[in-house]
C-alpha positions as CSV (number, residue, x, y, z in Angstrom):
1,X,164.3,-55.3,65.8
2,X,167.1,-57.6,63.9
3,X,168.2,-60.5,65.2
4,X,171.5,-61.6,64.3
5,X,172.6,-65.3,64.1
6,X,176.1,-67.2,64.6
7,X,174.4,-69.5,62.1
8,X,172.5,-69.5,59.8
9,X,169.7,-72.9,59.2
10,X,171.5,-75.4,56.9
11,X,168.3,-76.1,55.2
12,X,165.4,-73.6,55.3
13,X,162.3,-74.5,53.2
14,X,161.2,-72.8,49.8
15,X,158.6,-69.4,49.7
16,X,155.6,-71.2,48.9
17,X,153.6,-69.5,46.4
18,X,150.6,-70.1,48.9
19,X,152.5,-67.5,51.2
20,X,150.1,-65.2,52.3
21,X,151.5,-62.4,53.6
22,X,152.5,-59.3,50.9
23,X,156.4,-59.0,50.4
24,X,156.1,-55.5,50.6
25,X,157.1,-52.3,52.3
26,X,154.8,-49.7,53.5
27,X,155.3,-47.0,50.9
28,X,158.6,-46.6,48.9
29,X,162.1,-46.4,49.9
30,X,165.1,-44.2,48.7
31,X,168.2,-44.7,50.2
32,X,172.1,-43.1,49.1
33,X,174.9,-43.9,50.8
34,X,174.0,-45.8,53.6
35,X,175.1,-49.1,54.8
36,X,173.6,-52.8,53.7
37,X,172.4,-52.7,57.7
38,X,170.3,-49.6,57.4
39,X,168.5,-50.9,54.2
40,X,167.3,-54.0,56.6
41,X,166.3,-52.2,59.5
42,X,164.2,-49.5,57.0
43,X,162.7,-52.5,55.7
44,X,161.7,-54.3,58.9
45,X,160.0,-50.9,60.2
46,X,158.2,-50.4,57.1
47,X,156.7,-54.6,56.9
48,X,155.8,-57.3,59.0
49,X,159.4,-59.1,57.9
50,X,162.3,-59.4,60.6
51,X,166.3,-60.6,58.9
52,X,167.8,-63.7,60.0
53,X,171.5,-63.3,59.0
54,X,175.3,-63.1,60.0
55,X,176.8,-60.2,60.2
56,X,179.8,-61.0,58.9
57,X,178.6,-62.6,56.2
58,X,176.5,-60.3,54.5
59,X,179.1,-57.3,55.0
60,X,176.4,-55.4,57.0
61,X,178.0,-52.5,57.2
62,X,178.9,-52.2,53.3
63,X,177.8,-49.1,51.3
64,X,174.9,-49.2,49.5
65,X,172.3,-46.7,47.5
66,X,168.7,-47.9,46.8
67,X,165.7,-46.6,45.0
68,X,162.7,-48.7,44.3
69,X,158.7,-46.9,43.8
70,X,157.6,-50.8,44.0
71,X,157.5,-51.4,47.6
72,X,158.4,-55.1,46.6
73,X,161.0,-56.3,49.4
74,X,162.3,-59.0,46.8
75,X,162.9,-56.1,44.2
76,X,165.1,-54.1,47.1
77,X,167.1,-57.1,48.0
78,X,167.7,-57.7,44.3
79,X,169.5,-53.7,44.2
80,X,171.3,-54.2,47.4
81,X,172.9,-57.8,47.3
82,X,173.4,-57.2,43.1
83,X,177.1,-58.4,42.5
84,X,177.1,-60.2,45.7
85,X,177.3,-64.2,46.9
86,X,174.2,-63.0,48.9
87,X,171.0,-65.1,48.5
88,X,167.7,-65.3,50.9
89,X,164.8,-67.2,51.8
90,X,161.6,-66.4,53.2
91,X,159.8,-68.2,55.6
92,X,156.9,-67.3,56.9
93,X,158.0,-64.0,58.6
94,X,161.2,-64.6,58.5
95,X,163.7,-63.2,55.5
96,X,167.0,-65.7,56.1
97,X,170.1,-63.9,54.1
98,X,172.8,-66.8,53.5
99,X,175.7,-66.8,51.3
100,X,175.4,-68.7,47.9
101,X,177.4,-72.6,48.4
102,X,180.6,-72.2,46.2
103,X,180.1,-74.3,43.3
104,X,183.1,-75.5,41.6
105,X,182.9,-75.3,37.7
106,X,183.9,-78.4,36.2
107,X,186.4,-77.7,33.1
108,X,185.3,-80.2,30.2
109,X,188.3,-82.6,29.3
110,X,189.4,-81.5,25.9
111,X,191.8,-84.8,25.5
112,X,191.2,-87.0,23.4
113,X,192.9,-90.8,24.3
114,X,194.6,-92.3,21.3
115,X,196.1,-95.6,21.2
116,X,197.4,-97.4,18.3
117,X,201.0,-100.0,17.3
118,X,204.3,-98.8,15.9
119,X,205.9,-101.6,13.4
120,X,209.0,-101.9,11.7
121,X,209.1,-102.3,7.7
122,X,208.5,-105.8,8.0
123,X,205.3,-105.9,10.5
124,X,207.6,-106.7,13.4
125,X,206.1,-104.6,17.0
126,X,208.8,-102.3,18.0
127,X,209.4,-102.2,21.8
128,X,209.8,-99.1,23.6
129,X,209.2,-96.3,20.8
130,X,208.9,-92.8,22.9
131,X,205.6,-91.3,21.5
132,X,205.3,-87.6,22.5
133,X,203.1,-84.6,22.1
134,X,205.9,-82.4,20.1
135,X,206.3,-79.1,22.2
136,X,206.0,-80.5,25.4
137,X,207.0,-83.5,28.0
138,X,204.1,-85.7,27.9
139,X,204.2,-88.8,26.3
140,X,204.9,-92.9,26.9
141,X,206.9,-95.9,25.3
142,X,205.2,-98.7,23.2
143,X,205.3,-102.4,25.2
144,X,205.9,-105.2,24.4
145,X,203.9,-105.9,21.9
146,X,204.2,-102.6,19.7
147,X,201.5,-100.7,21.6
148,X,201.0,-97.2,23.5
149,X,197.8,-95.1,24.3
150,X,198.0,-91.4,25.6
151,X,195.6,-88.8,25.9
152,X,196.1,-85.0,23.6
153,X,193.8,-82.8,22.2
154,X,192.6,-82.1,18.8
155,X,195.9,-80.7,16.5
156,X,198.5,-82.1,18.8
157,X,201.3,-83.5,16.7
158,X,202.4,-87.2,17.9
159,X,206.5,-87.7,17.8
160,X,207.7,-91.3,17.4
161,X,211.4,-91.7,17.8
162,X,213.0,-95.1,17.6
163,X,216.8,-95.2,18.0
164,X,218.0,-96.5,14.1
165,X,214.6,-95.5,13.1
166,X,213.7,-91.9,11.4
167,X,211.3,-89.4,13.2
168,X,207.9,-89.6,12.3
169,X,205.2,-86.8,13.1
170,X,201.4,-87.7,13.0
171,X,199.1,-85.0,13.5
172,X,195.8,-85.6,16.0
173,X,192.6,-84.8,14.2
174,X,190.4,-86.7,16.4
175,X,190.1,-90.1,18.5
176,X,192.2,-92.7,16.2
177,X,193.7,-95.5,16.1
178,X,197.2,-95.4,14.7
179,X,199.3,-97.6,13.0
180,X,202.6,-96.4,12.6
181,X,205.2,-98.1,10.5
182,X,209.2,-96.2,11.2
183,X,211.6,-96.4,8.7
184,X,215.1,-97.5,9.4
185,X,217.5,-94.1,8.9
186,X,219.9,-95.6,6.2
187,X,222.3,-92.8,7.4
188,X,222.3,-94.0,11.4
189,X,222.5,-97.7,10.4
190,X,226.0,-96.9,8.2
191,X,227.2,-95.1,10.8
192,X,226.4,-97.8,13.0
193,X,228.2,-100.6,10.9
194,X,231.3,-98.0,10.2
195,X,231.9,-97.5,13.9
196,X,231.8,-101.4,14.1
197,X,233.9,-101.6,11.2
198,X,236.3,-100.0,12.2
199,X,236.8,-98.4,8.6
């Protein structure tokens, strides 16, 4: 007799090693191109166990084939539910079928924090320097003390740019505290002077 549940138990007891019921069917089983429901019915007819499950959750009409000579119910269930998200738990003479809860994989954050300070050749902190991961839109600017913090990956190139100074690129090799000294761009300064003087 199959018992169909609308809602499965939220919490069930795990099979005890001291369970006195043999989890086997009487005889062997060999069924080709049959539904999951037919296999479960066959197990019930050939054992002292009944199944509890939600019809839609286990896709009872899914077509499977099974051939097992051991008679172990566990082996049969492993075969028909291989590659699916169905799990089962034995409580006394009931076998509860349920869908394994979805576990979100935690992807390790591959970025590392990089901080530092940007100064000019005189050791004065530069405010508002653009600090950007080259080839991306990720960036930040230095604060009033010339400090910055940015998350990046090993191998990324940080680009430091500031009006009147040459651009400087630094390749990240690991967690680091960077001390960047920007050089004045003489070409830009000369252009500014020429424009200002009207020459």
